[in-house]
N, C-alpha and C positions, 0 to 999 in steps of 0.2 A: 085313682090316680088323679083326678083333677086336685083330690083333698090333700094328696099324697106334696104336691107342686106346689099348692097352696103354705102349709107347713113347713115348708123348704124356702118359699118366701122370708115365711115372717123371721123364720131364723137365721134367714142374710140378714135380714132388715135391722134386729136387733144390735145392740151397742156389743161391741166386744170386750170385755173386761181387762184391764191391763195385772201387769202383774204389780205394782203400785196399788191397785185398788184390791187385790186380790191378798194381798203378804204385806198391808201396812200395817194392820192393827198386828200382827203378830212382832214386828221388828220394833214397831213402835213400844210395844212392851219390853222386849228384849233388852232396846237403850232403856229404859226407862232403868229397870233392873239393876242393868250393869252402872249406869250414873250413880244408882243409890249403894248398890254395893260398893263404886271406889267412896262414896261421898265417908260412910261409915268407918273406910279402913286407914281414910287418913285423918279421922277422927282418934281411931284406935293409935293411930302411928305418933300424931300431936300430942296423945296423952300419954303416950309411953316413953315419949320424950324428956317432958319436962316431970315425971316422976322418975326418972333416975335411967 
């Protein structure tokens, strides 16, 4: 019983992960992909406008 309470106390002392820490890398990757796609799309639109 004492071991279980020690384990519970250890778990409660550990810092909680926030949503930003958990999903930050995924969101950053999605934003990066969106920005890249937008830049490529704008590039194609400019070339298409100049071409005719």
